C-alpha positions as CSV (number, residue, x, y, z in Angstrom):
1,M,23.6,-13.3,16.1
2,A,21.8,-14.5,13.0
3,T,23.8,-16.6,10.5
4,S,24.1,-15.8,6.8
5,T,21.7,-18.6,6.0
6,E,19.2,-17.3,8.5
7,K,19.4,-13.8,7.0
8,E,18.9,-15.1,3.5
9,S,16.0,-17.1,4.8
10,L,14.5,-14.0,6.4
11,A,14.9,-12.1,3.1
12,F,13.1,-14.9,1.3
13,L,10.3,-15.0,3.8
14,L,9.7,-11.3,3.6
15,N,9.7,-11.3,-0.2
16,S,7.4,-14.3,-0.5
17,S,5.1,-13.0,2.2
18,V,4.7,-9.8,0.2
19,R,3.9,-11.8,-3.0
20,F,1.3,-13.9,-1.1
21,L,-0.2,-10.9,0.5
22,N,-0.6,-9.1,-2.8
23,S,-2.1,-12.3,-4.4
24,A,-4.5,-12.8,-1.5
25,F,-5.5,-9.1,-1.7
26,E,-6.1,-9.3,-5.4
27,R,-8.3,-12.4,-4.9
28,R,-10.3,-10.9,-2.1
29,I,-11.0,-7.6,-3.9
30,S,-11.9,-9.5,-7.1
31,D,-14.2,-11.9,-5.3
32,A,-15.8,-9.2,-3.1
33,G,-17.9,-7.8,-5.9
34,L,-17.1,-4.2,-5.1
35,G,-16.9,-3.1,-8.7
36,L,-13.2,-2.2,-8.4
37,T,-10.1,-3.9,-9.7
38,P,-7.4,-4.6,-7.1
39,G,-5.3,-1.8,-8.6
40,E,-8.2,0.7,-8.2
41,A,-8.8,-0.5,-4.6
42,R,-5.1,0.1,-3.9
43,A,-5.3,3.5,-5.4
44,L,-8.4,4.3,-3.4
45,L,-6.7,3.2,-0.1
46,T,-3.6,5.3,-1.0
47,V,-5.6,8.4,-1.7
48,A,-7.3,7.9,1.7
49,A,-4.0,7.6,3.4
50,I,-2.5,10.7,1.7
51,D,-5.6,12.6,0.7
52,G,-4.8,15.8,-1.2
53,S,-1.5,14.4,-2.7
54,K,-0.3,14.7,-6.2
55,Q,-0.7,11.7,-8.6
56,A,3.1,11.2,-8.7
57,D,3.1,10.9,-4.9
58,I,0.3,8.4,-5.0
59,A,2.1,6.4,-7.7
60,A,5.4,6.4,-5.7
61,R,3.6,5.2,-2.5
62,I,2.0,2.3,-4.4
63,G,5.2,1.6,-6.4
64,L,3.7,2.0,-9.8
65,E,4.3,4.2,-12.8
66,P,2.3,7.5,-12.7
67,M,0.5,6.6,-16.0
68,T,-0.8,3.3,-14.5
69,V,-2.1,5.2,-11.5
70,C,-3.6,7.8,-13.8
71,T,-5.8,5.0,-15.3
72,Y,-6.9,3.9,-11.9
73,L,-7.7,7.5,-10.8
74,D,-9.6,8.1,-14.0
75,K,-11.8,5.2,-13.2
76,L,-12.2,6.2,-9.6
77,E,-13.1,9.8,-10.7
78,S,-15.7,8.4,-13.2
79,L,-17.3,6.6,-10.2
80,D,-17.3,9.9,-8.2
81,L,-15.0,8.3,-5.6
82,V,-12.1,10.8,-6.0
83,E,-11.7,14.3,-7.5
84,R,-8.8,16.2,-9.0
85,R,-8.4,19.8,-7.8
86,P,-5.8,22.3,-8.8
87,N,-2.6,22.1,-6.8
88,P,-2.2,25.4,-4.9
89,D,1.6,25.1,-5.0
90,D,2.0,24.1,-8.7
91,R,-0.5,25.1,-11.3
92,R,0.8,22.4,-13.6
93,S,-0.4,19.6,-11.4
94,K,-3.6,18.5,-9.6
95,C,-4.1,17.0,-6.2
96,I,-6.3,14.0,-5.6
97,Y,-9.0,14.0,-2.9
98,L,-11.6,11.5,-1.8
99,T,-15.3,12.5,-2.3
100,Q,-18.0,11.9,0.2
101,A,-19.4,9.2,-2.1
102,S,-16.2,7.1,-1.5
103,S,-16.8,6.5,2.2
104,K,-19.0,3.4,1.9
105,L,-16.8,1.7,-0.7
106,L,-13.7,2.6,1.2
107,L,-15.1,1.0,4.3
108,A,-15.8,-2.2,2.3
109,V,-12.3,-2.3,0.9
110,R,-10.8,-1.7,4.4
111,E,-13.0,-4.6,5.7
112,E,-11.5,-6.9,3.1
113,V,-8.0,-5.7,4.2
114,R,-8.9,-6.3,7.8
115,L,-10.1,-9.8,7.1
116,L,-7.0,-10.6,5.1
117,I,-4.7,-9.3,7.9
118,D,-6.7,-11.3,10.5
119,Q,-6.1,-14.4,8.3
120,A,-2.4,-13.7,7.9
121,A,-2.0,-13.1,11.6
122,S,-3.9,-16.3,12.6
123,G,-2.0,-18.0,15.4
124,F,-0.4,-14.9,16.7
125,G,-0.4,-14.8,20.5
126,E,-1.3,-11.8,22.7
127,G,1.0,-8.9,21.9
128,D,2.5,-10.7,18.8
129,F,0.7,-8.5,16.3
130,E,1.9,-5.2,17.9
131,R,5.5,-6.5,18.2
132,F,5.5,-7.8,14.6
133,H,4.2,-4.4,13.4
134,A,6.9,-2.6,15.4
135,L,9.6,-4.8,14.0
136,L,8.4,-4.5,10.4
137,T,8.3,-0.7,10.9
138,I,12.0,-0.8,11.9
139,V,12.8,-3.0,8.9
140,Q,10.9,-0.7,6.5
141,K,12.7,2.4,7.8
142,N,16.1,0.7,7.6
143,L,15.4,-0.4,4.0
144,Q,14.2,3.1,3.1
145,M,17.5,4.5,4.3
146,A,19.3,1.8,2.2
147,V,17.4,2.8,-0.9
148,S,18.3,6.4,-0.4
149,D,22.0,5.4,0.0
150,K,22.2,6.6,3.6
151,N,24.2,4.5,5.9
152,V,24.6,1.7,3.3
153,Q,27.1,-0.8,4.5
154,H,29.3,-2.4,1.8
155,P,31.4,-5.5,2.4
156,A,35.1,-4.7,2.7
């Protein structure tokens, strides 16, 4: 069983790893000369992951305010990388879709992510990446439940 100190250390490692990952991503995208800011690249990747979603859903997935994401989407739309279409379920909102013109740039952004993850996983043995991914997926699901107040355990 992990000690309290080991659990605190794990929390610190997870948090600092996310910060380093974000910083490294921002540097890679900025240095790659793709013509996108790191925020625009994140928005493009998110639209690709949940193509046809509302702006609010994209913002929630990225963890940013909808107005910030709106600025990114405006730029992506001006570059003909995404398009806004009426939402068939809610005439007050629009859904965001990738355009065909986005495919080449999306591949380039994904390649930068691949290179970053390869660097981050340097030193992993055979099967380590898959196991690490599986464990992080469990942690993420558990934390999502904690955020939604399901099964939250409080000290007595």
